[in-house]
C-alpha positions, 0 to 999 in steps of 0.5 A: 981750775981756770977755764979757757974760752974759745974764740967762738965763745969769746965773740959770742959773749962780747956781742951786746946787741942781738942781730935782730936789733942791730940790723934795723939800727944799721939801716936807720943809721944809713938812712939818716946818713943819706939824708944828712948828706943830701941836706948839707953836701950833695944830692942826686936829682932826677931830671924829669923834663926836656927843658935843659936839653941837650945839656941835661936829658930826661932821666939823667941823674945829676949831682948837686952841690948843696954846700957851695952857695953857703959861702958864695952866690950863684954866678952867671952860667951856673946850672942851679936847682931851686924851689920855685914857690913864690917865683915859678909856683904860687905861694901856698902850693902844696905837693900831693901827699901819699901818706906817711909811709908813701911820703917816706918812700918817695923821699928815699927815692929822691935821695938816691935820684930814682924818683923825680923831684916835687913839681915845685923844684926846677933846674935852669941856667943862671943868665943874670944876677943881681944888678944885671940888665938882661935884654932880648935881643940885639940885631943878631938875635943874641941876648945881651947882659949889661949891653954885651952880647953872649954866645950861647951856641955851646949849650943851646938846643939845636936850631933854638934861638936864644929867645923868641920872647922879647924882654928887657929886665934889670935883675933885683939884688938877691934875685936871678934871671934863669933860662932853660937850655931848650929855649923852645920848651922851657917855662923859665923866667920869661914865662913868669914875667907877668906874675908877682915875682916878675920871673926872678928867682930869689937866691935864698930859694936855690938848693944847690949847683948841678956840677955833674951828670952821674947816670947813665954812665954813658953820659957821665961828665962834669958840667962846665961853665960857658966861656961867656960866663967865665969872662963876665964873672971874672971881669 
């Protein structure tokens, strides 16, 4: 005599993996997927300082495209996140470890933008690229690139001048000259001119391009390229 299985018994018999095994597998897969996305596509960064105010405020979460520079180079006006070892941070610098579990939890927090990045990671605006001569300043107090003044009022922190530090540099190929938008509170390329790297950031140390603020929701917006940079980049 043929037996008849009910839908409930069929579902039960078709389950090959117990729930107590399946749930951890799903969690691990989700974590792996998050790390994969972070490594190759988009990463969320927590802004820990005011060096990019008022464009980026302390506590903002910004989305960083880690894919775009695999096929192109950073351009003037881009807001970039980069590893400052060998340029802004001495070679051999190591971040403090909190042990295997602590480091894992910290990295998970950084993946979703709830923990600040390590102190070797910085966010700044690209002012000069390889081959550019960047000089401060002309008679009007403007920074000049290849002899042309740039208008920075779109993003400079209120009442900040483009730079109180004088400089006249030619950016080597494969390097960048970067400044914070809050010029009076940013330890950027100007602060590292006397060091071995000369204040220049190697393009291969750039982790990605910041393209949007995603949190808090009241500040959610795309990050635009300044007009002066668009004109120079297309010229």
